[in-house]
C-alpha positions in Angstrom: -90.5 -57.3 -53.6 -93.3 -54.8 -52.7 -96.0 -57.2 -53.9 -94.5 -60.0 -51.9 -94.6 -57.8 -48.7 -98.2 -56.9 -49.3 -99.1 -60.6 -49.8 -97.3 -61.6 -46.6 -99.0 -58.7 -44.7 -102.5 -59.8 -46.0 -101.8 -63.5 -45.2 -100.8 -62.6 -41.6 -103.7 -60.3 -41.0 -106.3 -62.7 -42.4 -104.9 -65.6 -40.4 -105.0 -63.4 -37.3 -108.6 -62.3 -38.0 -109.7 -65.9 -38.5 -107.9 -67.1 -35.4 -109.3 -64.2 -33.3 -112.8 -65.3 -34.2 -112.1 -68.8 -33.2 -110.4 -67.8 -29.9 -113.2 -65.4 -29.0 -115.9 -68.0 -29.7 -114.0 -70.4 -27.4 -113.7 -67.8 -24.7 -117.5 -66.9 -25.1 -118.4 -70.6 -24.5 -116.2 -70.7 -21.4 -117.4 -67.3 -20.1 -113.8 -66.1 -20.1 -112.2 -62.7 -20.9 -113.2 -61.7 -24.4 -111.4 -59.9 -27.3 -112.8 -56.4 -27.7 -114.9 -55.9 -30.8 -112.8 -52.9 -31.9 -109.8 -55.3 -32.2 -111.6 -57.3 -34.8 -112.4 -54.1 -36.8 -108.8 -52.9 -36.5 -107.5 -56.2 -38.0 -110.2 -56.0 -40.7 -109.4 -52.4 -41.6 -105.7 -53.2 -41.8 -106.4 -55.9 -44.4 -107.8 -58.9 -42.5 -111.5 -58.5 -43.4 -111.6 -61.8 -45.4 -110.1 -63.8 -42.5 -112.5 -62.2 -40.0 -115.5 -62.9 -42.3 -114.5 -66.5 -42.9 -114.0 -66.9 -39.2 -117.5 -65.6 -38.5 -118.9 -68.2 -40.8 -116.8 -71.1 -39.7 -117.1 -70.5 -36.0 -120.7 -69.1 -36.2 -119.5 -66.2 -34.2 -120.7 -62.6 -34.2 -123.3 -63.6 -36.8 -126.1 -61.9 -35.0 -124.3 -58.6 -34.6 -125.3 -56.1 -37.3 -122.0 -54.3 -36.9 -120.3 -57.5 -38.0 -122.8 -58.9 -40.5 -122.8 -55.6 -42.3 -119.4 -54.1 -41.4 -117.1 -57.0 -42.3 -118.6 -57.5 -45.8 -118.5 -53.7 -46.5 -114.9 -53.5 -45.4 -114.0 -56.5 -47.6 -115.8 -55.1 -50.6 -113.9 -51.8 -50.2 -110.6 -53.6 -49.8 -111.3 -55.4 -53.1 -112.7 -52.5 -55.1 -110.1 -49.8 -54.1 -107.1 -51.7 -55.6 -109.1 -52.6 -58.7 -110.1 -49.0 -59.3 -106.5 -47.7 -58.6 -105.1 -50.4 -60.9 -107.6 -49.5 -63.6 -106.6 -45.8 -63.4 -102.9 -46.8 -63.7 -102.1 -45.7 -60.1 -100.8 -49.1 -59.0 
């Protein structure tokens, strides 16, 4: 049950991160109100880093911003390594 909830949580956040990148790119092209950058990082830190990163690549969005080109991969790597380390130490 707990694993299922974590998977659902990650799916929702990654889908949200991906869609946010697409929506913000569309808004940028139309010179419309934009999604604040901190919102992308909040979603990423809560578990949606992969979706944000894939969205960056697919929509070619935020790819010239160092905070994103470095930050998103770093968050993603940490999100992968922490559970692996905890699992290896028998803490999960």
